C-alpha positions as CSV (number, residue, x, y, z in Angstrom):
1,X,105.4,95.1,119.0
2,X,103.5,96.5,116.1
3,X,102.2,94.5,113.3
4,X,101.7,95.2,109.6
5,X,98.3,96.9,110.1
6,X,98.2,99.3,113.0
7,X,94.8,100.9,112.6
8,X,94.9,103.2,115.6
9,X,98.0,104.8,114.2
10,X,97.8,104.3,110.4
11,X,94.2,105.0,109.7
12,X,93.7,107.9,107.4
13,X,97.3,108.3,106.5
14,X,98.4,107.9,102.9
15,X,101.2,105.5,102.9
16,X,104.1,105.6,100.5
17,X,106.9,103.3,99.3
18,X,110.4,104.1,100.5
19,X,113.9,104.3,99.2
20,X,116.3,102.4,101.5
21,X,119.8,101.1,101.8
22,X,119.0,97.5,101.9
23,X,121.5,94.9,100.5
24,X,120.6,91.3,100.3
25,X,122.9,89.0,102.3
26,X,120.8,85.9,103.0
27,X,117.9,85.3,100.5
28,X,116.2,82.6,102.6
29,X,115.1,83.8,106.1
30,X,114.3,81.5,108.9
31,X,110.9,81.0,110.5
32,X,108.9,84.2,110.7
33,X,108.7,84.0,114.5
34,X,112.4,84.9,114.5
35,X,111.4,88.3,113.0
36,X,108.4,88.7,115.2
37,X,109.4,87.5,118.7
38,X,106.5,86.5,121.0
39,X,108.4,86.0,124.3
40,X,106.8,87.1,127.6
41,X,108.4,90.3,129.0
42,X,109.7,91.6,125.7
43,X,109.2,95.3,125.0
44,X,109.6,97.7,122.0
45,X,109.6,101.5,122.1
46,X,108.8,103.4,118.9
47,X,108.8,107.0,117.8
48,X,106.0,108.1,115.4
49,X,106.6,111.4,113.7
50,X,103.7,112.8,111.7
51,X,103.6,116.3,110.2
52,X,106.4,117.3,112.5
53,X,104.7,116.0,115.6
54,X,106.3,113.1,117.5
55,X,104.8,110.6,120.0
56,X,106.1,107.6,121.7
57,X,104.6,104.1,121.6
58,X,105.6,101.2,123.9
59,X,104.5,97.7,123.1
60,X,104.8,95.0,125.8
61,X,104.1,91.3,125.8
62,X,101.9,90.9,128.9
63,X,100.8,87.3,128.9
64,X,98.7,84.9,126.9
65,X,95.1,83.9,126.4
66,X,93.2,80.9,125.1
67,X,90.7,81.4,122.3
68,X,88.8,78.4,120.8
69,X,91.5,76.1,122.1
70,X,94.3,78.0,120.6
71,X,97.0,79.9,122.6
72,X,97.6,83.6,121.8
73,X,100.2,86.0,123.1
74,X,98.9,89.4,124.2
75,X,100.7,92.6,123.2
76,X,99.7,95.8,125.0
77,X,100.4,99.0,123.0
78,X,100.4,102.3,124.9
79,X,100.9,105.6,123.1
80,X,101.8,108.7,125.1
81,X,101.0,112.3,124.0
82,X,98.3,114.9,124.4
83,X,95.7,112.2,124.2
84,X,97.2,108.9,125.4
85,X,95.6,105.7,124.4
86,X,96.2,101.9,124.7
87,X,94.9,98.7,123.3
88,X,95.8,95.0,123.3
89,X,96.2,92.7,120.3
90,X,96.5,88.9,120.4
91,X,99.0,86.9,118.2
92,X,99.8,83.3,117.6
93,X,102.4,81.4,115.5
94,X,101.8,78.4,113.3
95,X,104.9,77.0,111.4
96,X,106.5,79.9,109.6
97,X,103.5,82.2,109.9
98,X,102.4,84.8,112.5
99,X,98.6,85.5,112.9
100,X,96.7,88.2,114.6
101,X,93.2,87.7,116.1
102,X,90.8,90.2,114.4
103,X,87.2,90.0,115.7
104,X,86.4,86.3,115.2
105,X,89.0,85.3,112.8
106,X,92.8,85.0,112.4
107,X,94.6,87.3,109.9
108,X,98.1,86.7,108.6
109,X,100.6,89.2,110.0
110,X,103.9,87.8,108.6
111,X,105.2,85.0,106.5
112,X,109.0,84.6,106.7
113,X,109.6,83.3,103.1
114,X,110.9,85.7,100.5
115,X,108.4,86.0,97.6
116,X,105.4,85.2,99.9
117,X,102.2,87.1,99.2
118,X,98.9,87.1,101.1
119,X,95.6,89.0,100.9
120,X,92.8,89.9,103.2
121,X,89.5,91.7,103.0
122,X,87.8,93.5,105.9
123,X,84.3,94.9,105.4
124,X,81.8,96.9,107.4
125,X,78.9,99.2,106.7
126,X,79.9,101.3,103.6
127,X,83.5,100.2,104.1
128,X,85.8,97.7,102.4
129,X,89.5,97.3,102.9
130,X,91.3,95.0,100.5
131,X,95.0,94.6,101.5
132,X,97.8,92.8,99.7
133,X,101.1,92.0,101.5
134,X,104.3,90.7,99.8
135,X,107.8,89.9,101.1
136,X,109.8,91.7,98.5
137,X,113.2,91.2,100.1
138,X,114.7,89.0,102.8
139,X,118.1,88.8,104.4
140,X,118.7,92.4,103.7
141,X,120.7,95.1,105.6
142,X,118.6,98.0,106.8
143,X,119.5,101.0,109.0
144,X,117.1,102.7,111.4
145,X,118.1,105.5,113.8
146,X,121.8,104.8,113.3
147,X,121.5,101.1,114.0
148,X,122.2,98.7,111.2
149,X,120.3,95.4,111.2
150,X,122.0,92.8,109.1
151,X,119.2,90.3,108.5
152,X,115.8,92.0,107.8
153,X,112.6,91.3,105.9
154,X,111.1,94.0,103.7
155,X,107.3,93.7,103.4
156,X,105.3,95.9,101.0
157,X,101.7,96.6,101.8
158,X,99.0,97.9,99.4
159,X,95.5,98.7,100.6
160,X,92.5,99.6,98.5
161,X,90.0,101.2,100.8
162,X,86.5,102.0,99.6
163,X,84.3,104.2,101.9
164,X,80.8,105.2,100.7
165,X,81.9,104.7,97.1
166,X,85.2,106.7,97.4
167,X,88.3,104.6,96.7
168,X,91.8,105.3,98.0
169,X,95.0,103.3,97.4
170,X,97.5,103.3,100.3
171,X,101.0,102.0,100.1
172,X,103.6,101.3,102.8
173,X,107.0,99.6,103.3
174,X,107.6,97.7,106.5
175,X,110.8,96.2,107.9
176,X,111.3,93.4,110.4
177,X,114.7,92.4,111.8
178,X,115.7,88.9,112.9
179,X,115.5,88.5,116.7
180,X,114.2,92.0,117.1
181,X,110.8,92.5,115.4
182,X,109.3,95.5,113.6
183,X,112.0,98.2,113.1
184,X,110.4,100.7,110.7
185,X,107.3,101.7,108.8
186,X,107.6,104.5,106.3
187,X,104.8,107.1,106.0
188,X,104.6,110.1,103.6
189,X,103.9,112.5,106.5
190,X,106.5,110.9,108.8
191,X,107.9,107.6,110.0
192,X,107.5,104.9,112.7
193,X,110.9,103.9,113.9
194,X,112.2,101.6,116.6
195,X,114.1,103.5,119.4
196,X,115.0,100.7,121.8
197,X,113.8,97.1,122.6
198,X,114.3,94.2,125.0
199,X,113.6,90.7,123.7
200,X,113.6,88.1,126.4
């Protein structure tokens, strides 16, 4: 299941805020793990449409791994198309927070509380990515591909990326549904939408 940053898919795309049909029904969501299931054997299939071109991505929880004494769940992501590719990401939960392993550190993927905000900075040679995440709505109703999810979290993501002195600001809106996971990301040139899923 995809997380808030999906560099292999989102890199280079200018992200844009969305207009949606969400209606608050439960302002206090439960633990974030309920919106980001990490159970072995679970799968999610997404359709990414960009500039009129569609591709299919399947995420599968394939097992776990131990890093520095902490247990992480591995998610294998495979994208079909003219140039198929795949990669694995490792996640763990701690209280009401989901983390992803990035290089040698843990980055926050999701906090379940409405009003939560977190920041991260990733740097490399001539590159800096400062990202702010905020849970702007919780317990909302959101419809994706004709399916209405009655308890969802809306996360807004703002990136300020500086490459060799050139700065870009990227914005996106991301939705997670309870007991499902990521259901939608909105992009200016297309969308990433959940087609089907199996949560064990």
